[in-house]
C-alpha positions as CSV (number, residue, x, y, z in Angstrom):
1,M,0.0,-5.4,7.8
2,S,-0.4,-2.4,9.7
3,C,2.8,-0.8,10.8
4,R,3.8,2.5,12.3
5,I,6.6,4.6,10.7
6,R,8.6,6.6,13.4
7,Q,9.7,10.1,12.4
8,A,13.3,10.2,13.3
9,E,16.3,12.5,12.3
10,G,19.0,10.9,10.6
11,P,22.6,11.7,9.1
12,R,22.9,14.1,6.3
13,I,23.1,12.6,2.8
14,D,26.7,13.7,2.3
15,D,29.1,10.8,2.3
16,T,26.4,8.2,2.2
17,V,25.6,5.7,-0.6
18,F,22.6,7.9,-1.5
19,S,24.8,10.6,-2.9
20,A,25.1,8.4,-6.1
21,N,21.4,7.9,-6.5
22,P,20.3,9.0,-10.0
23,L,16.8,10.1,-8.7
24,L,18.1,12.7,-6.3
25,T,18.2,16.2,-7.9
26,P,19.5,19.2,-6.0
27,A,15.9,20.4,-5.6
28,I,14.8,17.0,-4.1
29,L,17.8,16.9,-1.8
30,A,16.7,20.2,-0.1
31,N,14.2,18.1,2.0
32,V,15.2,14.4,2.5
33,R,15.8,12.3,5.5
34,V,18.2,9.3,6.0
35,T,16.8,6.8,8.5
36,G,18.8,3.7,8.9
37,D,19.5,2.1,5.6
38,C,16.7,4.1,3.9
39,L,16.4,7.6,2.4
40,Q,13.0,9.3,2.5
41,V,11.7,12.0,0.1
42,P,8.5,13.6,1.6
43,L,5.8,14.2,-1.0
44,L,3.1,17.0,-1.2
45,P,-0.2,15.7,0.3
46,R,-2.3,16.3,-2.8
47,W,-3.8,12.8,-3.1
48,S,-5.6,13.3,-6.4
49,V,-2.4,14.7,-8.2
50,L,-0.3,12.0,-6.8
51,F,-2.6,9.1,-7.9
52,R,-3.3,10.8,-11.2
53,G,0.2,10.0,-12.4
54,A,0.8,6.5,-10.5
55,H,-0.6,4.5,-13.5
56,T,2.6,5.7,-15.5
57,F,5.0,3.7,-13.2
58,G,4.3,0.5,-15.2
59,R,4.5,-2.9,-13.3
60,V,4.4,-2.4,-9.5
61,I,3.4,-4.2,-6.3
62,S,0.6,-2.5,-4.4
63,F,-0.2,-3.4,-0.8
64,C,-3.1,-2.6,1.6
65,G,-3.1,-3.8,5.1
66,N,-4.3,-3.4,8.7
67,S,-3.8,-5.1,11.9
68,C,-4.8,-8.5,10.8
69,G,-3.5,-8.9,7.4
70,V,-2.1,-7.5,4.2
71,L,-3.0,-8.0,0.6
72,G,-0.4,-7.5,-2.2
73,S,-1.0,-7.5,-6.0
74,I,1.5,-7.2,-8.9
75,G,0.7,-5.4,-12.0
76,G,0.1,-2.1,-13.6
77,Y,-1.3,0.6,-11.2
78,P,-4.9,1.5,-12.3
79,E,-5.9,5.1,-13.5
80,V,-7.6,6.7,-10.4
81,W,-10.7,9.0,-10.5
82,C,-11.4,11.3,-7.7
83,T,-14.9,12.6,-6.7
84,P,-15.5,16.4,-7.2
85,C,-15.2,17.1,-3.5
86,G,-11.7,15.3,-3.4
87,R,-12.7,13.1,-0.4
88,S,-12.6,9.8,-2.1
89,A,-11.6,8.1,-5.3
90,S,-11.5,4.7,-7.1
91,G,-9.4,3.0,-9.6
92,G,-9.4,-0.6,-10.8
93,N,-9.7,-2.8,-7.6
94,L,-8.9,0.1,-5.1
95,R,-11.2,2.4,-3.3
96,Y,-9.7,5.5,-1.4
97,F,-11.2,7.6,1.5
98,F,-8.9,10.6,1.8
99,P,-9.9,12.5,5.0
100,C,-7.7,10.4,7.2
101,W,-4.7,10.4,4.9
102,H,-1.9,12.6,6.4
103,R,1.5,12.3,4.5
104,A,3.3,10.4,2.1
105,F,7.0,9.8,1.0
106,V,9.2,7.9,-1.2
107,T,11.6,5.4,0.3
108,I,14.9,4.6,-1.4
109,E,17.2,1.8,-0.5
110,E,20.4,0.2,-1.8
111,Q,20.8,-3.6,-1.8
112,S,23.6,-5.5,-3.5
113,G,24.4,-2.6,-5.9
114,E,20.7,-2.1,-7.0
115,W,18.2,0.7,-6.0
116,H,14.8,-0.2,-4.6
117,Y,11.9,2.4,-4.7
118,S,8.6,2.5,-2.9
119,V,5.9,5.0,-2.0
120,A,4.2,4.8,1.4
121,F,1.0,6.6,2.4
122,L,0.3,7.3,6.1
123,D,-2.3,8.4,8.5
124,A,-2.1,10.9,11.4
125,C,-1.0,8.1,13.7
126,S,1.9,7.0,11.2
127,D,0.1,3.8,10.4
128,V,0.7,2.8,6.8
129,L,-2.5,2.8,4.7
130,H,-1.1,1.9,1.3
131,T,2.4,1.0,-0.2
132,V,3.3,0.8,-3.9
133,C,6.7,-0.8,-4.7
134,L,8.4,-0.4,-8.0
135,T,9.8,-3.7,-9.8
136,R,12.5,-4.2,-12.3
137,D,9.8,-3.9,-15.0
138,S,8.7,-0.3,-13.6
139,D,9.2,2.9,-15.8
140,L,12.0,4.6,-13.7
141,E,11.9,7.7,-15.9
142,A,8.2,8.1,-15.3
143,F,8.7,7.7,-11.6
144,R,11.6,10.2,-11.6
145,W,9.4,12.8,-13.3
146,W,6.5,12.0,-10.8
147,V,8.8,12.5,-7.8
148,G,10.4,15.7,-9.1
149,L,6.8,17.1,-9.7
150,N,5.4,16.0,-6.4
151,H,8.2,16.2,-3.7
152,A,7.8,18.6,-0.9
153,A,10.3,21.3,-1.0
154,S,10.0,22.1,2.8
155,P,9.1,20.1,5.9
156,G,5.9,22.4,6.4
157,A,4.6,21.5,2.9
158,E,4.6,17.7,3.5
159,I,1.8,17.4,6.1
160,S,-1.9,17.6,5.0
161,P,-3.5,20.6,6.7
162,H,-7.0,19.1,6.8
163,V,-6.3,15.8,8.3
164,R,-8.5,14.2,10.9
165,A,-7.9,11.5,13.3
166,P,-8.8,8.0,11.8
167,S,-12.2,6.8,12.5
168,R,-13.3,3.1,12.5
169,V,-16.8,4.5,11.8
170,E,-16.0,6.3,8.7
171,G,-13.9,5.1,5.8
172,P,-14.4,2.3,3.2
173,S,-17.4,0.1,3.8
174,G,-19.3,-2.7,2.0
175,L,-16.4,-5.2,1.9
176,C,-18.9,-7.9,1.8
177,E,-22.1,-6.9,0.0
178,G,-25.0,-9.2,-0.3
179,E,-25.7,-12.3,1.5
180,V,-22.7,-13.6,3.5
181,V,-21.7,-16.4,5.9
182,T,-19.3,-16.3,8.8
183,L,-16.5,-18.8,8.8
184,S,-14.2,-20.0,11.6
185,K,-10.5,-19.9,11.1
186,Q,-10.5,-23.6,10.7
187,R,-13.1,-23.7,7.9
188,F,-11.5,-20.7,6.2
189,S,-8.1,-22.7,6.1
190,A,-9.9,-25.7,4.9
191,L,-11.7,-23.9,2.2
192,L,-8.5,-22.4,0.9
193,R,-6.9,-26.0,0.7
194,R,-10.0,-27.1,-1.3
195,M,-9.7,-24.1,-3.7
196,I,-6.0,-25.2,-4.4
197,Q,-7.0,-28.7,-5.1
198,E,-10.0,-27.8,-7.3
199,E,-8.2,-24.7,-8.9
200,I,-11.2,-22.4,-7.7
201,S,-10.8,-18.5,-7.7
202,I,-11.8,-16.3,-4.9
203,Q,-12.1,-12.5,-4.5
204,I,-10.4,-11.1,-1.5
205,S,-10.7,-7.6,0.0
206,V,-8.5,-6.0,2.7
207,G,-9.3,-2.6,4.0
208,N,-8.3,0.1,6.5
209,D,-9.6,3.6,7.3
210,G,-8.2,5.0,4.1
211,L,-8.2,2.2,1.5
212,T,-9.7,-0.9,0.3
213,Q,-7.8,-3.3,-2.1
214,T,-9.6,-6.3,-3.8
215,A,-7.9,-9.0,-5.8
216,E,-8.9,-12.1,-7.7
217,M,-6.9,-15.1,-6.4
218,R,-6.6,-18.7,-7.6
219,P,-4.6,-19.9,-4.8
220,T,-1.7,-22.2,-5.6
221,H,0.4,-21.8,-2.4
222,L,-0.8,-22.0,1.4
223,R,1.3,-21.9,4.5
224,E,0.0,-21.6,8.1
225,D,1.1,-21.9,11.7
226,A,-0.6,-21.0,15.0
227,E,-0.5,-17.3,14.3
228,W,-0.1,-16.7,10.4
229,L,-1.7,-17.9,7.2
230,Y,-0.2,-17.1,3.7
231,A,-2.0,-17.8,0.5
232,A,-1.0,-16.8,-2.9
233,D,-0.8,-17.3,-6.6
234,D,1.3,-15.8,-9.3
235,S,-0.2,-12.2,-9.2
236,C,-1.2,-11.6,-5.6
237,G,-0.7,-12.9,-2.0
238,L,-2.5,-12.7,1.3
239,R,-0.9,-12.8,4.7
240,M,-3.3,-13.0,7.7
241,R,-2.7,-12.9,11.2
242,I,-5.0,-15.7,12.1
243,A,-4.5,-15.3,16.0
244,R,-6.1,-11.8,15.9
245,L,-9.1,-12.5,13.7
246,T,-12.4,-12.7,15.2
247,E,-14.8,-13.1,12.2
248,I,-14.3,-14.1,8.5
249,F,-16.9,-13.2,6.0
250,F,-17.5,-15.3,3.0
251,R,-20.0,-14.6,0.0
252,G,-20.3,-17.2,-2.6
253,S,-21.3,-16.7,-6.3
254,S,-23.8,-18.7,-8.3
């Protein structure tokens, strides 16, 4: 789901629960923000370097969303390969388009005595393009090293100097290649119910101006109401804002 992060100044970290966090070294603490119940660690906007190390995190949950839906997948983050010009990259089921990427930060939260970590990547309008959440099976030491290497030491270093306003014309394309058919919302819902009954797999792609994420799903759960539809299996989930959709494209396979 597309969401917008507000940049707000919060209290200092002193005398908060975050003072006991094992990830926060003195160097990192030089440039952090406490916003509500979260602490944010800004990262350097060097996208190829950031994603070069993400595959060391182990088992994570990765999300890609837009105003109509969000796709989440759990598993190891893929190795990412950037083009020589640095404008785009690909890795596993992810395709990146970097000109509209603006800033990134690590979010740290404390819940019931446990620390929760995630990384959010934003465009110039503060809309979230991509989120990576650590799990209990993630490699925290590898993540600690990655944050120490990539944190922005000063506020001026955390903003991409070459950012452009997001464009709906540019960005990932080809979500539906080949011959496709257009489905109504009702037919799409009926198709998912049939897939659950017959244990049929479907490939789902969700994209925004900076990222396309694809997942293979054999849906086992389906929930829907007048506005939302949620489908999932053991490794990925799709949440769609049905009320906003105008077209759904489907491409069958032989």
